[in-house]
C-alpha positions in Angstrom: 17.3 14.8 -2.3 15.2 16.7 -4.8 12.4 18.8 -3.6 8.8 17.8 -4.2 5.5 19.3 -3.0 4.0 17.6 0.0 1.2 18.7 2.3 2.2 19.5 5.8 0.4 17.2 8.2 0.9 15.2 11.3 1.2 11.7 9.8 3.7 12.8 7.1 5.8 14.6 9.7 5.7 11.5 11.9 6.8 9.4 8.9 9.7 11.8 8.2 10.7 11.5 11.8 11.2 7.8 11.6 12.6 7.8 8.0 16.2 7.4 9.2 15.4 4.4 11.3 13.4 2.9 8.4 16.3 3.4 6.0 18.9 2.0 8.4 16.9 -1.3 8.7 15.9 -1.7 5.1 18.7 -4.0 4.0 18.5 -6.2 7.0 14.7 -6.4 6.6 15.2 -7.6 3.0 17.6 -10.3 4.2 15.1 -11.4 6.8 12.1 -11.1 4.4 10.2 -9.3 7.1 10.2 -5.9 8.7 12.4 -5.2 11.7 10.2 -5.3 14.8 11.5 -1.9 15.9 10.4 -0.4 12.5 6.9 -1.9 13.0 6.7 -0.3 16.4 7.8 3.0 15.0 5.2 2.8 12.2 2.4 2.0 14.6 3.6 4.7 17.0 3.6 7.2 14.1 -0.1 6.6 13.7 -0.6 4.5 10.6 -2.6 1.7 12.2 -5.0 4.2 13.8 -5.3 6.5 10.9 -8.7 5.3 9.6 -10.0 3.8 12.9 -13.3 5.4 14.0 -13.0 8.3 16.3 -15.1 6.7 18.9 -12.3 4.1 19.4 -9.5 6.6 19.6 -8.7 6.7 15.9 -8.5 9.7 13.5 -11.0 8.6 10.8 -8.4 10.4 8.7 -8.0 11.4 5.1 -6.4 9.8 2.1 -4.6 13.0 1.3 -2.7 12.8 4.6 -2.1 9.0 4.3 -0.8 9.2 0.7 1.7 11.8 1.6 2.9 9.9 4.7 3.2 6.6 2.8 5.2 8.2 0.0 7.5 9.7 2.6 8.3 6.2 4.1 8.7 4.8 0.6 11.6 7.1 0.0 13.5 5.2 2.7 12.0 1.7 2.3 9.2 0.8 -0.1 8.4 -2.4 1.8 7.9 -0.5 5.0 5.7 2.0 3.2 3.7 -0.9 1.7 3.0 -2.4 5.1 2.2 1.0 6.7 -0.3 1.7 3.9 -2.0 -1.7 4.5 -2.1 -1.2 8.3 -4.1 1.9 7.6 -6.3 0.6 4.8 -7.1 -2.8 6.4 -8.2 -1.0 9.5 -10.4 1.1 7.3 -12.0 -2.0 6.0 -12.4 -3.4 9.6 -14.6 -0.4 10.3 -17.2 -1.9 7.9 -17.9 -4.5 10.6 -20.9 -3.9 12.8 -20.1 -1.8 15.8 -19.9 -4.7 18.1 -17.4 -6.3 15.8 -15.0 -3.4 15.4 -15.4 -2.7 19.2 -13.7 -6.0 19.7 -11.0 -5.2 17.2 -10.0 -2.0 19.0 -10.9 -3.1 22.5 -7.4 -2.5 23.7 -6.9 0.7 21.8 -6.8 2.0 18.2 -3.3 0.7 17.4 -4.2 -2.9 16.8 -2.5 -4.0 13.6 -5.0 -5.4 11.0 -3.8 -7.1 7.8 -5.7 -9.3 5.3 -6.8 -10.3 1.9 -9.8 -9.6 -0.3 -9.2 -12.7 -2.4 -12.4 -14.9 -1.9 -10.5 -18.2 -1.6 -11.9 -19.2 1.7 -15.2 -21.0 2.4 -17.6 -20.4 5.3 -20.8 -21.9 6.5 -23.4 -20.4 8.7 -23.6 -21.9 12.2 -25.4 -20.8 15.4 -24.2 -17.4 16.3 -21.9 -16.9 13.3 -19.7 -18.7 10.8 -17.2 -21.5 10.5 -14.3 -20.4 8.2 -11.6 -22.4 6.5 -9.2 -21.5 3.7 -5.7 -20.7 2.5 -4.9 -17.1 1.6 -1.5 -16.3 -0.1 0.4 -13.0 0.0 -0.8 -11.5 3.3 1.7 -8.7 3.9 3.2 -8.2 7.3 1.0 -10.9 8.8 3.8 -11.8 11.3 3.0 -8.5 13.2 -0.8 -8.6 13.0 -3.2 -8.6 15.8 -6.2 -9.4 13.5 -6.5 -10.8 10.0 -9.4 -9.7 7.7 -10.1 -12.6 5.3 -12.6 -13.2 2.5 -14.6 -16.4 2.1 -17.4 -17.6 0.0 -20.7 -18.4 1.6 -23.2 -20.7 -0.2 -26.7 -19.2 -0.9 -29.7 -20.4 -2.7 -28.6 -18.7 -5.9 -24.9 -17.8 -6.2 -22.2 -17.9 -3.5 -21.7 -14.6 -1.6 -18.3 -13.2 -0.7 -18.0 -12.1 2.9 -15.2 -10.7 5.1 -14.2 -12.3 8.3 -12.1 -10.8 11.1 -10.0 -13.5 12.7 -7.4 -13.2 15.5 -3.8 -13.7 14.4 -3.6 -16.4 17.0 -6.2 -18.5 15.2 -4.1 -18.5 11.9 -1.4 -20.7 10.8 1.4 -18.9 8.9 3.4 -20.5 6.1 6.6 -18.5 5.5 6.8 -18.9 1.7 7.3 -15.3 0.5 10.0 -15.5 -2.2 9.4 -12.5 -4.5 12.4 -10.6 -5.9 10.8 -7.3 -5.0 9.2 -6.0 -1.8 11.1 -8.7 0.0 10.7 -7.2 3.4 6.9 -7.1 3.3 6.8 -10.7 4.5 3.7 -11.4 2.4 3.2 -15.0 3.6 0.4 -17.5 3.3 -2.3 -17.6 6.0 -4.2 -20.9 6.7 -7.4 -21.0 8.8 -9.0 -24.3 9.7 -12.6 -24.5 10.8 -12.4 -21.3 12.9 -15.6 -19.9 14.5 -16.2 -16.3 13.6 -19.0 -14.5 15.5 -21.7 -12.8 13.3 -20.5 -9.3 14.5 -17.0 -10.0 13.0 -18.3 -10.5 9.5 -19.8 -8.3 6.7 -20.7 -8.5 3.1 -17.6 -7.8 0.9 -19.9 -5.9 -1.5 -20.3 -3.2 1.2 -16.6 -2.3 0.6 -17.3 -1.7 -3.1 -20.3 0.4 -2.5 -18.9 2.3 0.4 -21.7 1.2 2.7 -20.3 0.8 6.2 -22.8 -0.7 8.7 -22.1 1.6 11.7 -19.9 4.4 10.6 -20.7 7.5 8.5 -17.2 8.9 8.3 -16.1 9.9 4.8 -13.2 7.4 4.8 -15.7 4.6 5.5 -18.2 5.8 2.8 -16.0 5.9 -0.3 -16.4 3.1 -2.9 -13.4 0.7 -2.7 -12.5 1.2 -6.4 -12.1 4.9 -5.8 -9.5 4.4 -3.1 -8.0 0.9 -3.4 -5.3 1.7 -6.0 -3.9 4.3 -3.7 -3.0 1.6 -1.1 -0.4 0.1 -3.5 0.7 2.9 -5.8 1.7 5.4 -3.1 4.6 3.2 -1.8 5.8 3.0 -5.5 5.7 6.8 -5.7 7.9 7.0 -2.6 10.2 4.3 -4.1 10.6 6.3 -7.3 11.4 9.4 -5.4 14.0 7.4 -3.4 15.5 6.0 -6.5 15.7 9.5 -8.0 17.4 10.9 -5.0 19.9 8.0 -4.8 20.6 8.1 -8.5 21.1 11.9 -8.5 23.6 11.7 -5.6 25.5 8.8 -7.4 25.6 10.5 -10.8 26.6 13.9 -9.3 29.7 12.3 -7.7 30.5 10.4 -10.9 30.4 13.6 -13.0 32.4 15.5 -10.3 35.2 12.8 -10.3 35.2 12.8 -14.1 36.2 16.5 -14.1 39.3 15.9 -12.1 42.7 15.9 -13.9 43.8 12.5 -15.1 40.4 10.9 -14.8 38.2 9.8 -17.7 35.9 12.6 -18.7 32.2 11.8 -17.9 29.8 13.9 -20.1 26.8 15.1 -18.1 24.6 15.4 -21.2 23.0 11.8 -21.1 22.4 12.1 -17.4 20.8 15.5 -17.8 18.2 14.0 -20.2 17.5 11.1 -17.9 17.1 13.4 -14.9 14.8 15.7 -16.7 12.5 13.0 -18.1 12.4 10.8 -14.9 11.9 13.7 -12.5 9.1 15.0 -14.6 7.4 11.6 -14.7 7.7 11.3 -10.9 6.4 14.8 -10.2 3.4 14.3 -12.5 2.7 11.0 -10.8 2.6 12.8 -7.4 0.2 15.4 -8.7 -2.2 12.8 -10.1 -2.2 10.9 -6.9 -2.8 14.0 -4.9 -5.9 14.6 -6.9 -7.0 10.9 -6.6 -6.5 11.1 -2.8 -8.6 14.3 -2.6 -11.4 12.6 -4.6 -11.3 9.6 -2.3 -11.8 11.9 0.7 -15.2 13.0 -0.7 -16.8 9.8 0.6 -20.4 9.4 -0.6 -20.0 12.4 -2.9 -17.6 10.5 -5.2 -19.2 9.9 -8.6 -18.9 6.9 -10.8 -16.9 8.9 -13.3 -14.5 10.0 -10.6 -14.2 6.4 -9.4 -13.3 5.3 -12.9 -10.8 8.2 -13.2 -9.1 7.2 -10.0 -8.8 3.6 -11.2 -7.3 4.9 -14.4 -4.9 7.3 -12.7 -3.5 4.8 -10.3 -2.9 2.2 -13.1 -1.3 4.7 -15.5 0.8 6.3 -12.7 2.4 3.0 -11.7 3.4 2.5 -15.4 5.0 6.0 -15.5 6.8 5.4 -12.2 8.1 2.1 -13.5 9.3 3.7 -16.7 11.0 6.5 -14.7 12.8 4.1 -12.4 13.8 1.7 -15.2 15.3 4.7 -17.0 17.3 5.6 -13.9 18.5 2.1 -13.4 19.7 1.7 -17.0 21.6 5.0 -16.8 23.2 4.1 -13.4 25.6 1.7 -15.1 27.3 -1.3 -13.6 28.5 0.4 -10.4 25.2 2.0 -9.8 23.4 -1.3 -10.2 25.6 -3.0 -7.5 23.7 -4.8 -4.7 25.4 -2.3 -2.4 23.5 0.5 -4.1 19.9 1.3 -3.0 19.0 2.1 -6.6 18.6 -1.6 -7.4 16.3 -2.1 -4.4 14.0 0.8 -5.4 14.0 -0.6 -9.0 13.0 -4.1 -7.8 10.4 -2.8 -5.5 8.7 -0.5 -8.0 8.5 -3.2 -10.6 7.1 -5.7 -8.0 4.5 -3.2 -6.9 3.4 -2.5 -10.5 2.2 -6.1 -10.9 -0.4 -5.9 -8.2 -3.9 -6.8 -9.4 -5.3 -3.4 -8.2 -3.0 -1.5 -10.5 -3.5 -3.3 -13.8 -4.3 -0.9 -16.7 -6.5 -3.1 -18.9 -9.5 -3.4 -16.4 -9.0 0.2 -15.3 -9.0 1.4 -19.0 -12.2 -0.7 -19.6 -14.0 0.8 -16.6 -13.0 4.3 -17.7 -14.1 3.8 -21.3 -17.5 2.6 -20.1 -18.3 6.2 -19.3 -17.2 7.7 -22.6 -17.3 5.0 -25.3 -20.1 2.7 -24.3 -23.0 5.0 -23.3 
């Protein structure tokens, strides 16, 4: 595996410790279209679920720099596992925007409760005595089979325009439709969640707008004070960074052997020159992506000090980075040839997963470019 700079920290070290198990279960997880239960246990034990949990409930209220490095480490073994681990951390971060009484319920049994969810406002809720009644259908909720809580977004009617609110619902109150059929990120088990007229106490709900402004109700930790748009792209692009590194490592090992065999007497000569160009260009793209994401992570860790310009730059960087990573992995895939593209090769899995990740709504370049341009072209 090629070297790349990575900060030394507890979560990244824990991720490296479970990487072999994660890699060993990657193919079977794809076939099952859900993570292996032992892998989920390992991810939770490593500290991903508790990473952004408030310290008062046993969590770390940790940093994006630490999380990004750890997620990328997992992504080198299995991007779908990295994706899920990233969301375990980031959805717990969002749960900390609940009132204290609400998040005390989420972590009543400890900081390792698994929270998943969706910010898509496709549900509907109505106010009732003591809380809300929530109903709706939410597609693409990753790793929901292993959740303890599901954080869902619903629209609430008001006198003017409907308001988007977040609702924390026990996994036991949800119906799961196993309809995940994507060609990439297969093992994420991003299935559909249905909630039918479920009562949600007032303390387990908050205004979705608070996520975008970084205005947590009962926490002042930096990780609970950063505007969502300054941090959200990191949730989805860091697994792709790990996947690209994994693709590069697999491709390099495969091509090295191919060139070595081609030097043996009586074997067709394999010129290394085309591979050298691919290696140089793709490795540079991947290294540059890592540097940009390290900067974006450090910006997100500034919490309330993050400026509007920095928020727009983080949006831009995440969207551009995922394009560079996709280009790099596409280049490796093309250069791998027929044998390297075999279903027995991990290169094709990394290729599918990076391309699938690149389509996420949080990583689209057009809206990110528009937001960035607002600060420089439309004053």
